[in-house]
C-alpha positions in Angstrom: 33.2 17.7 -39.8 32.0 20.5 -37.6 34.7 22.4 -36.0 32.9 21.8 -32.7 32.9 18.0 -33.2 36.0 17.0 -31.4 35.5 19.2 -28.4 32.4 17.5 -26.8 33.9 14.1 -27.4 37.1 15.1 -25.7 35.1 16.5 -22.8 32.9 13.4 -22.6 36.0 11.3 -22.1 36.9 13.3 -19.0 33.5 13.5 -17.4 33.7 11.8 -14.0 31.5 9.0 -12.8 29.9 11.3 -10.2 28.9 13.7 -12.9 27.4 10.9 -15.0 25.6 9.6 -11.9 24.3 13.0 -10.9 23.1 13.7 -14.5 21.4 10.3 -14.6 19.7 10.9 -11.3 18.4 14.3 -12.4 17.1 12.8 -15.6 15.3 10.1 -13.6 13.7 12.7 -11.3 12.5 14.8 -14.2 10.9 11.7 -15.8 9.3 10.8 -12.5 8.0 14.3 -12.0 6.4 14.6 -15.4 5.8 11.0 -16.7 4.9 8.8 -13.7 1.2 9.6 -13.4 1.8 12.7 -11.2 2.3 10.2 -8.4 3.4 12.9 -6.0 0.1 14.7 -6.0 -2.2 14.0 -3.0 -5.5 15.2 -4.4 -6.8 11.8 -5.5 -9.7 11.4 -3.1 -13.1 9.7 -3.4 -14.6 10.9 -6.7 -17.8 12.9 -6.7 -20.9 10.8 -6.1 -24.6 10.9 -5.5 -26.8 8.9 -3.2 -28.4 5.9 -5.0 -32.2 5.7 -5.1 -31.9 2.3 -3.3 -28.9 1.6 -1.0 -27.5 -1.9 -1.8 -26.8 -4.5 0.9 -23.3 -4.7 2.2 -21.4 -7.3 4.2 -18.3 -6.1 6.1 -15.5 -8.8 6.4 -12.8 -8.3 9.0 -10.0 -10.9 9.2 -8.4 -10.7 12.7 -5.5 -12.5 14.2 -4.4 -11.4 17.7 -6.0 -8.0 17.4 -7.2 -7.5 21.0 -4.9 -4.5 21.4 -6.5 -2.5 18.6 -10.1 -3.7 18.4 -11.5 -1.3 21.0 -10.3 1.6 18.9 -11.5 0.2 15.5 -14.4 -2.2 15.7 -16.9 0.2 17.4 -16.4 2.6 14.4 -17.4 -0.2 12.0 -20.4 -1.1 14.0 -21.5 2.5 14.2 -21.6 3.0 10.5 -24.5 5.4 9.5 -25.6 3.3 6.5 -29.1 3.6 5.1 -29.2 0.2 3.6 -28.8 -3.3 5.1 -25.3 -4.0 6.4 -23.8 -6.7 8.6 -20.3 -7.3 10.0 -18.4 -10.7 9.9 -15.3 -10.8 12.0 -13.2 -13.8 11.3 -11.0 -14.8 14.3 -8.0 -16.3 12.6 -6.6 -18.6 15.3 -6.1 -15.8 17.9 -4.4 -16.5 21.2 -5.4 -13.2 22.9 -9.2 -13.5 23.0 -9.9 -11.4 19.9 -13.2 -13.2 19.2 -14.5 -12.9 22.7 -13.5 -9.2 22.8 -15.3 -8.6 19.5 -18.5 -10.1 20.9 -18.2 -8.0 24.1 -17.7 -4.8 22.1 -20.7 -5.5 19.9 -22.8 -6.1 23.1 -21.7 -2.9 24.7 -21.6 -0.6 21.6 -24.6 -2.0 19.6 -24.9 -0.9 16.0 -24.6 -3.2 13.0 -25.1 -6.9 13.7 -21.9 -8.8 14.2 -21.1 -12.4 13.5 -17.8 -13.9 14.8 -16.5 -17.0 13.1 -13.3 -19.0 13.0 -12.0 -20.9 9.9 -9.3 -23.0 11.5 -5.7 -23.2 10.2 -5.2 -22.5 6.6 -4.5 -25.4 4.2 -1.3 -25.6 2.2 -1.1 -22.9 -0.5 -3.1 -20.3 1.4 -2.0 -17.4 3.5 -3.8 -17.1 6.8 -5.4 -13.7 6.0 -6.8 -14.8 2.7 -8.1 -18.1 4.2 -9.9 -15.9 6.8 -11.3 -13.6 4.1 -12.5 -16.7 2.2 -14.4 -17.9 5.3 -15.9 -14.4 5.9 -17.0 -14.1 2.2 -18.6 -17.6 2.4 -20.5 -16.6 5.5 -21.6 -13.3 3.9 -22.8 -15.0 0.7 -25.9 -16.3 2.5 -27.0 -12.6 2.8 -26.6 -12.1 -0.9 -24.9 -8.7 -0.6 -24.2 -6.5 -3.6 -21.0 -5.2 -2.0 -18.3 -6.6 0.3 -16.3 -4.2 2.5 -12.9 -5.9 3.2 -11.3 -4.0 6.1 -8.5 -4.8 8.5 -9.0 -5.1 12.3 -6.8 -2.0 12.9 -8.8 0.4 10.7 -11.2 2.9 12.2 -13.8 4.4 10.0 -15.7 7.7 10.1 -19.5 7.2 10.6 -20.2 7.9 6.9 -17.3 5.9 5.5 -19.4 3.0 4.2 -22.0 5.3 2.8 -19.4 7.3 0.8 -17.7 4.2 -0.5 -20.9 2.7 -1.8 -22.1 6.0 -3.3 -18.7 6.4 -5.1 -18.7 2.9 -6.4 -22.3 3.1 -7.7 -21.9 6.6 -9.2 -18.6 5.8 -10.9 -19.4 2.2 -12.0 -16.4 0.8 -10.1 -16.1 -2.8 -9.1 -13.5 -2.0 -6.5 -13.1 1.2 -4.5 -10.2 1.3 -2.1 -8.8 4.0 0.2 -5.3 4.2 1.5 -6.0 4.6 5.3 -4.1 7.4 7.1 -1.4 5.6 9.0 -0.2 6.7 12.5 2.6 9.3 12.6 2.9 9.9 16.4 6.3 8.5 17.2 9.6 9.9 15.8 10.2 6.9 13.6 6.6 6.9 12.3 6.9 10.5 11.3 10.1 9.8 9.4 9.1 6.5 7.8 5.4 6.3 7.3 4.7 9.2 4.9 7.6 7.8 2.8 5.9 4.4 2.8 2.8 5.8 1.1 4.9 8.0 -1.2 6.9 5.0 -2.4 3.6 3.0 -2.9 2.1 5.8 -5.0 5.3 6.0 -7.0 5.0 2.3 -7.9 1.3 2.4 -8.4 0.2 6.0 -9.5 -3.3 6.4 -8.3 -4.4 8.3 -11.4 -3.4 5.4 -13.6 -5.2 2.9 -11.4 -8.6 4.6 -11.9 -8.2 5.2 -15.6 -9.9 2.8 -17.9 -7.7 0.9 -20.3 -4.5 1.0 -18.2 -2.9 -2.1 -16.7 -1.8 -0.5 -13.4 -3.8 -2.0 -10.6 -3.5 -1.8 -6.8 -5.5 -1.5 -3.7 -4.9 -0.7 0.0 -5.9 -3.8 2.0 -7.2 -1.8 5.0 -10.2 -0.5 3.1 -11.5 -2.2 0.0 -15.2 -2.0 -1.2 -15.7 -4.9 -3.6 -18.7 -5.7 -5.7 -19.7 -9.2 -4.9 -20.3 -10.1 -8.6 -16.8 -8.9 -9.4 -15.4 -11.0 -6.6 -17.0 -14.1 -8.1 -15.9 -13.2 -11.6 -12.3 -12.8 -10.5 -12.5 -15.9 -8.3 -11.4 -13.9 -5.3 -9.9 -14.9 -3.0 -9.2 -18.4 -4.4 -7.3 -17.1 -7.4 -4.9 -15.1 -5.1 -4.8 -17.5 -2.2 -0.9 -17.7 -2.1 -0.4 -13.9 -2.3 1.5 -12.3 0.6 0.8 -8.8 -0.8 -2.9 -9.6 -1.1 -4.3 -6.1 -1.7 -2.3 -5.5 -5.0 -3.0 -9.1 -6.1 -6.8 -8.6 -5.4 -6.9 -5.4 -7.5 -5.0 -7.1 -10.3 -7.4 -10.0 -10.3 -10.4 -7.8 -10.5 -9.0 -5.6 -13.3 -7.8 -8.6 -15.2 -11.3 -10.0 -15.2 -12.7 -6.8 -16.7 -13.5 -4.9 -13.5 -13.0 -1.2 -12.9 -10.7 -0.3 -10.0 -10.2 3.0 -8.1 -7.6 3.8 -5.3 -7.0 7.1 -3.5 -6.0 8.6 -0.2 -8.5 8.6 2.7 -9.4 11.6 4.8 -11.3 9.9 7.6 -10.2 6.2 7.5 -7.4 5.7 9.9 -5.1 2.9 11.0 -4.8 2.7 14.8 -1.9 0.2 14.8 1.1 1.8 16.5 4.7 1.4 15.1 6.6 3.2 17.9 10.0 1.8 17.2 12.1 1.5 14.1 12.2 -2.3 14.6 8.4 -2.4 14.3 8.4 -0.5 11.0 11.4 -2.6 9.8 9.5 -5.8 10.4 6.4 -4.5 8.6 8.4 -3.7 5.4 10.8 -6.6 5.5 8.2 -9.3 5.8 6.9 -8.7 2.3 9.4 -6.5 0.4 11.1 -9.4 -1.3 7.8 -10.9 -2.2 7.1 -7.6 -4.1 10.2 -8.4 -6.1 8.9 -12.0 -6.9 11.8 -13.4 -4.9 14.1 -12.6 -7.8 17.8 -11.8 -7.1 17.9 -10.0 -10.4 15.0 -7.7 -9.5 16.6 -7.2 -6.1 19.9 -6.1 -7.6 18.0 -3.8 -10.0 16.0 -2.3 -7.2 19.0 -1.6 -5.0 20.8 0.0 -7.9 17.7 2.1 -8.8 17.2 3.2 -5.2 20.8 4.2 -5.0 20.8 6.2 -8.2 17.5 7.9 -7.6 17.7 8.6 -3.9 21.3 8.4 -2.7 23.2 9.9 -5.6 21.7 13.4 -5.4 22.9 14.4 -1.9 26.2 12.6 -2.4 26.8 14.4 -5.7 25.7 17.7 -4.3 28.0 17.5 -1.3 31.0 15.9 -3.1 30.7 18.3 -6.0 30.7 21.3 -3.7 33.7 20.0 -1.7 35.8 19.1 -4.7 34.8 22.0 -6.9 33.0 19.9 -9.4 30.3 22.3 -10.4 28.5 20.0 -12.8 28.1 17.3 -10.2 27.1 19.7 -7.5 24.5 21.5 -9.7 23.0 18.2 -11.1 22.9 16.6 -7.6 21.4 19.6 -6.0 18.8 19.9 -8.7 17.8 16.3 -8.4 17.6 16.6 -4.6 15.4 19.7 -4.9 13.0 17.9 -7.3 12.9 14.9 -5.0 12.1 17.1 -2.0 9.5 19.0 -3.9 7.6 15.8 -4.9 7.7 14.6 -1.3 6.4 17.8 0.2 2.7 17.1 -0.7 2.7 13.8 1.2 4.3 15.4 4.2 1.5 18.0 4.2 -1.1 15.3 3.9 0.3 13.8 7.0 0.6 17.1 8.8 4.4 16.8 9.0 7.0 19.7 8.8 8.4 20.3 5.4 12.0 20.2 6.7 11.6 16.4 6.6 11.6 16.5 2.8 15.3 16.8 2.3 15.8 13.8 4.6 14.0 11.5 2.1 17.4 10.1 1.0 18.1 8.9 4.5 14.6 7.3 4.7 15.1 5.7 1.3 18.4 4.2 2.6 16.4 2.6 5.4 14.0 1.1 2.9 16.9 -0.2 0.8 18.3 -2.0 3.8 14.8 -3.3 4.7 14.5 -4.7 1.2 17.9 -6.4 1.4 17.0 -7.8 4.8 13.8 -9.2 3.4 15.8 -11.1 0.8 18.2 -12.3 3.4 15.4 -13.6 5.6 13.9 -15.4 2.6 17.1 -17.1 1.6 17.6 -18.2 5.2 14.3 -20.0 5.1 12.4 -17.5 7.3 10.2 -16.2 4.4 7.6 -13.6 5.0 6.5 -13.7 8.7 3.5 -12.2 10.3 1.9 -12.9 13.7 3.5 -16.3 14.2 3.2 -17.5 10.7 6.0 -17.8 8.2 5.4 -18.0 4.5 8.2 -19.4 2.4 8.3 -18.8 -1.3 4.9 -20.0 -2.6 4.7 -22.5 -5.3 3.7 -21.1 -8.7 0.0 -21.7 -8.9 -1.9 -22.0 -12.1 -3.9 -19.1 -13.4 -7.5 -19.8 -12.4 -8.9 -16.9 -14.4 
């Protein structure tokens, strides 16, 4: 036996829980930093591309429910696309009560640009979410034009004039079946500045963009506000019918396309912006809570694991650093501070992407605690029978549908 053998074991027996937790959190952050697809980098933008010899036809599908407040800031940008090929816009008025359809027609009359067709699918049947039922109606209307690509974009998304051109060129050059950009969300109010960059950061942590675009990986996701989809790939993946029950439809869409053999790409956008405001914490809370538990497949076990994981990774570092410093526990203080430093360092690139001050980076544990509470609230709403709610519709836990692929 080594003369040093009994000493480490004796010390291990006296290591406090806070030291173990801080060490575990630091280990988790070192793994995230180096092994989670470099999720924290913000340089995943549209890949290099070249203009095709012939620009393919594109149909733009916009599902819209009670979007009169944001349409004047978004729809004209879609109609004004500088696209060399044939393109047409289909806005699907999903049972709006605020005159969304009439306003869309008026904006098209005033602004000109790409031709616009406004349709209405009626109420969705059982087993369908409202948005995907509207998307199905829009794709069915577009099919008569036999487009090569479909641009699925939300009613609150404003596009730069060359947005469609760049998306198509990237898809054609890279051979992608789905090209999606994470629109830049608003960060004007105090709560938007605190919560929104973290939302994108957490999303990238769950679905590292580099892995999504890499052939042979299972990771798949898209950002629903801006998805260019090859029409042939949509038919092959039976989209949207195969995902008709999905509340988190963008991730489900990307998975269906990749599962059917398609190539998927997702990155951050420079000139595709969401114009939807979330001025109050309650607005952001509702946005997250309406679907967070669905992300966990409505599983109490996954919820418990997520809460424990968030606490270990985001809350332990500042608690250990402060508690260790106050009590003189150097091991806990150093491990906690190191984990907090790595966390802040990985968050800084996203803050820069959103033009926010770097002093917000050390506040990420506070923001993470808000997301933890939002996730728990999402589960509470579900178990109280309120389900995922959005614009007057509530989706209880969907039945398990057979795989149609």
